[in-house]
LUMNUMI-863246 format. One record per residue (C-alpha): residue in one letter; residue number from 0; z, x, y. Coordinates in Angstrom, 2 decimals. Example, Ala and Ser with C-alpha at 12.3 -4.5 7.8 and 13.67 -1.06 7.14 Angstrom:
<kegus>
   residu   num        up      east     north
        A     0      7.80     12.30     -4.50
        S     1      7.14     13.67     -1.06
</kegus>
This chain:
<kegus>
   residu   num        up      east     north
        X     0    121.18     97.79    106.65
        X     1    119.52     94.46    105.75
        X     2    119.03     93.97    102.02
        X     3    115.81     92.34    100.77
        X     4    115.16     91.13     97.23
        X     5    111.54     91.19     96.10
        X     6    110.78     88.92     93.14
        X     7    107.90     90.98     91.78
        X     8    105.03     89.81     89.61
        X     9    102.08     91.86     88.44
        X    10     99.91     94.16     90.54
        X    11    100.64     96.62     93.34
        X    12    101.39     94.19     96.17
        X    13    105.19     94.08     95.62
        X    14    105.34     97.89     95.72
        X    15    103.20     98.06     98.88
        X    16    105.41     95.51    100.64
        X    17    108.58     97.25     99.46
        X    18    107.43    100.68    100.64
        X    19    106.67     99.29    104.11
        X    20    110.13     97.72    104.27
        X    21    111.82    100.93    103.11
        X    22    110.04    102.79    105.93
        X    23    111.37    100.14    108.31
        X    24    114.91    100.97    107.07
        X    25    115.50     97.87    104.94
        X    26    117.29     98.15    101.62
        X    27    115.03     96.84     98.86
        X    28    115.83     95.68     95.33
        X    29    112.96     94.63     93.07
        X    30    113.52     91.80     90.61
        X    31    110.69     92.36     88.15
        X    32    109.47     89.30     86.29
        X    33    109.59     90.00     82.57
        X    34    106.19     90.29     80.82
        X    35    104.39     90.36     84.17
        X    36    105.32     93.69     85.79
        X    37    104.27     97.20     84.93
        X    38    107.73     98.76     84.89
        X    39    106.23    102.25     85.35
        X    40    105.48    101.26     88.96
        X    41    109.21    100.77     89.57
        X    42    110.79    103.73     87.78
        X    43    111.61    105.47     91.10
        X    44    113.01    102.32     92.75
        X    45    116.05    100.09     92.44
        X    46    114.94     97.29     90.14
        X    47    116.25     94.66     87.74
        X    48    114.35     92.69     85.10
        X    49    114.46     88.88     85.29
        X    50    113.02     86.04     83.25
        X    51    111.40     83.07     84.99
        X    52    112.38     80.74     82.16
        X    53    115.70     79.87     83.85
        X    54    115.96     79.35     87.60
        X    55    119.76     79.32     87.31
        X    56    119.83     82.88     85.94
        X    57    117.52     84.10     88.71
        X    58    119.74     82.56     91.38
        X    59    122.84     84.10     89.79
        X    60    121.39     87.61     89.57
        X    61    120.25     87.43     93.22
        X    62    123.72     86.35     94.34
        X    63    125.42     88.96     92.16
        X    64    123.37     91.61     93.99
        X    65    124.29     90.16     97.43
        X    66    120.71     89.09     98.15
        X    67    120.21     86.39    100.78
        X    68    116.66     87.23    101.90
        X    69    113.86     87.16     99.34
        X    70    110.13     87.80     99.02
        X    71    107.90     86.54     96.20
        X    72    104.85     88.74     95.59
        X    73    102.47     89.57     92.77
        X    74    100.82     87.62     90.00
        X    75    103.00     85.61     87.62
        X    76    101.79     83.82     84.50
        X    77    103.11     80.27     84.28
        X    78    105.64     79.99     81.41
        X    79    105.06     77.69     78.47
        X    80    107.16     74.53     78.72
        X    81    108.68     75.31     75.30
        X    82    110.18     78.52     76.73
        X    83    111.80     76.92     79.80
        X    84    115.60     76.57     79.87
        X    85    116.21     73.09     81.28
        X    86    119.29     73.79     83.40
        X    87    120.07     71.75     86.52
        X    88    118.20     74.08     88.89
        X    89    115.08     74.10     86.72
        X    90    115.15     70.30     86.60
        X    91    115.37     70.31     90.41
        X    92    112.19     72.39     90.53
        X    93    110.43     69.99     88.17
        X    94    111.43     67.15     90.51
        X    95    109.72     68.92     93.39
        X    96    106.60     69.55     91.31
        X    97    106.44     65.91     90.30
        X    98    106.48     64.88     93.97
        X    99    103.97     67.50     95.15
        X   100    100.22     67.67     94.62
        X   101     99.22     70.19     91.97
        X   102     97.95     73.67     92.87
        X   103     99.22     77.22     93.25
        X   104    100.10     76.76     96.91
        X   105    102.12     73.62     96.17
        X   106    103.83     75.31     93.22
        X   107    104.96     78.25     95.36
        X   108    106.05     75.94     98.18
        X   109    108.14     73.94     95.72
        X   110    109.80     77.09     94.39
        X   111    110.58     78.26     97.94
        X   112    112.11     74.87     98.79
        X   113    114.48     75.24     95.85
        X   114    115.51     78.75     96.90
        X   115    116.09     77.55    100.47
        X   116    118.30     74.73     99.15
        X   117    120.39     77.38     97.40
        X   118    120.92     79.27    100.66
        X   119    118.21     81.93    100.43
        X   120    115.87     82.87    103.29
        X   121    112.17     83.47    102.55
        X   122    111.60     86.72    104.43
        X   123    108.38     87.04    106.47
        X   124    107.21     90.52    105.57
        X   125    103.72     90.43    107.13
        X   126    104.63     92.04    110.47
        X   127    105.69     95.16    108.54
        X   128    102.43     95.33    106.55
        X   129     99.68     94.72    109.09
        X   130     97.56     97.62    107.83
        X   131     96.82     95.99    104.46
        X   132     95.17     92.92    106.04
        X   133     91.45     92.68    106.87
        X   134     91.56     92.71    110.67
        X   135     88.39     94.37    112.03
        X   136     85.10     92.48    112.36
        X   137     83.34     95.08    110.20
        X   138     85.44     97.20    107.86
        X   139     82.51     99.16    106.42
        X   140     79.58    101.13    107.80
        X   141     77.16     98.62    106.28
        X   142     77.07     95.26    108.07
        X   143     75.88     91.86    106.76
        X   144     72.15     91.10    106.72
        X   145     70.71     87.93    108.24
        X   146     70.57     86.34    104.78
        X   147     74.23     87.25    104.19
        X   148     75.15     85.56    107.47
        X   149     73.22     82.43    106.41
        X   150     75.14     82.47    103.11
        X   151     78.40     82.81    105.04
        X   152     77.54     79.79    107.19
        X   153     76.82     77.72    104.08
        X   154     80.08     78.84    102.49
        X   155     82.12     77.88    105.55
        X   156     80.49     74.45    105.54
        X   157     81.43     73.90    101.89
        X   158     84.94     75.31    102.32
        X   159     85.78     72.66    104.91
        X   160     85.98     70.26    101.96
        X   161     87.38     72.30     99.08
        X   162     89.87     74.28    101.19
        X   163     91.82     71.17    102.15
        X   164     92.65     70.11     98.59
        X   165     94.22     73.36     97.23
        X   166     91.30     74.01     94.88
        X   167     90.02     77.53     95.55
        X   168     90.00     80.53     97.85
        X   169     86.64     82.03     96.86
        X   170     82.98     81.07     96.65
        X   171     79.76     82.83     95.69
        X   172     76.73     81.90     97.80
        X   173     73.13     83.07     97.26
        X   174     69.98     81.83     99.00
        X   175     72.28     79.41    100.90
        X   176     73.17     77.75     97.58
        X   177     76.63     77.57     96.02
        X   178     76.58     79.50     92.74
        X   179     80.27     79.05     91.99
        X   180     83.69     78.05     93.26
        X   181     86.76     79.93     92.06
        X   182     88.72     78.18     89.32
        X   183     91.75     79.37     87.37
        X   184     89.83     82.41     86.12
        X   185     90.28     84.25     89.45
        X   186     87.92     86.07     91.79
        X   187     86.78     88.84     89.46
        X   188     85.74     86.40     86.75
        X   189     83.99     84.25     89.37
        X   190     81.88     87.26     90.37
        X   191     80.90     87.84     86.72
        X   192     80.25     84.16     85.97
        X   193     77.91     83.63     88.91
        X   194     75.72     86.63     88.10
        X   195     73.86     84.63     85.44
        X   196     73.01     81.93     88.00
        X   197     71.39     84.28     90.51
        X   198     67.72     83.68     91.39
        X   199     65.12     85.79     93.14
        X   200     65.92     86.17     96.82
        X   201     68.91     87.69     98.56
        X   202     71.68     89.44     96.63
        X   203     74.39     86.86     97.38
        X   204     77.87     87.24     98.82
        X   205     81.51     86.62     97.97
        X   206     83.48     84.62    100.53
        X   207     87.28     84.63    100.31
        X   208     89.42     82.51    102.65
        X   209     92.93     81.10    102.92
        X   210     93.04     77.40    102.06
        X   211     93.85     75.00    104.87
        X   212     97.63     74.48    105.10
        X   213     98.13     77.39    102.70
        X   214    101.58     79.00    102.82
        X   215    100.93     82.20    104.77
        X   216    103.93     84.05    103.30
        X   217    103.82     83.03     99.65
        X   218    100.15     82.60     98.74
        X   219     97.83     85.12    100.39
        X   220     94.23     85.86     99.28
        X   221     93.85     89.37     97.86
        X   222     91.01     91.67     96.82
        X   223     91.27     95.15     95.37
        X   224     89.28     98.00     93.85
        X   225     88.32     95.99     90.77
        X   226     86.80     93.36     93.05
        X   227     84.42     95.76     94.81
        X   228     83.52     97.48     91.52
        X   229     82.39     94.09     90.25
        X   230     80.49     93.39     93.48
        X   231     78.52     96.58     92.79
        X   232     78.15     95.97     89.05
        X   233     76.82     92.44     89.50
        X   234     74.62     93.36     92.46
        X   235     76.02     91.35     95.38
        X   236     75.50     92.41     98.98
        X   237     79.11     92.23    100.10
        X   238     82.25     90.29    100.94
        X   239     83.37     88.08    103.81
        X   240     87.16     87.85    104.21
        X   241     89.10     85.61    106.56
        X   242     90.34     87.69    109.48
        X   243     94.08     88.49    109.37
        X   244     94.53     86.20    106.35
        X   245     93.32     88.36    103.43
        X   246     94.87     91.50    101.91
        X   247     92.97     94.52    100.63
        X   248     94.97     96.42     98.00
        X   249     94.25    100.19     97.99
        X   250     92.42     99.64    101.26
        X   251     91.18    103.18    101.88
        X   252     89.94    103.55     98.30
        X   253     88.16    100.19     98.52
        X   254     86.47    100.96    101.84
        X   255     85.43    104.48    100.76
        X   256     83.83    103.00     97.63
        X   257     82.01    100.36     99.67
        X   258     80.70    102.92    102.16
        X   259     79.37    105.16     99.37
        X   260     77.70    102.23     97.60
        X   261     76.42    100.38    100.71
        X   262     78.54     97.26    100.20
        X   263     79.72     95.44    103.32
        X   264     83.11     93.93    103.99
        X   265     83.30     91.80    107.13
        X   266     85.82     89.33    108.51
        X   267     85.26     85.76    109.66
        X   268     87.23     82.92    111.22
        X   269     86.87     79.62    109.41
        X   270     88.08     77.36    112.24
</kegus>
């Protein structure tokens, strides 16, 4: 039986991936990142707690558990520099970061390079979790209006520029105008922030896409139930997601909520 180590941050995605792998007869050990995971999620699973302040310790605990294939999933807060243990492996990571452009995608790519140097394989889990991706053209009974489609076209035009420089995955468009581009606050805060900029006209849409050259294993766009609750609360028409590139956490719950509240979710291709 192949053993997989999941370095787990916050949220449900690590559990969803792990459950799919367990069904596929893999052995799974979760390595929960301290101060990021809800340990209650893992009480019925094989898990260890790790700190991201020392890369050397993470590598050692993976090797001690005979892990050669790893997955990184979930949200992780960046540690303060004063908390980092500057061992040789951590300094190697800093070297990579100094040579790479800044951004979450580049950060994750740099971390994966270091793990690969140490003999680990970054396991491609996506083929075991196809159901959590947005794949159908229309995922909800409600479909986009003509104004929503015009907003989508404007968003795709803008994304051709911002998506190439590792800036953002999400935009809010209303009346074919850009109300906001996702910053470090994340998608849910973007939805809230842009509400105060809305004008009379159409209700506006959220567009969420994978950045160009984004690592398709490490850094995948995600929405969940909180996202669609905010879409309803702040009176947007719906969401466009990039086809086969975006994950919907609690997919059935999300789609049921959207159908009840007449919110659309549709997929698009950006190329």
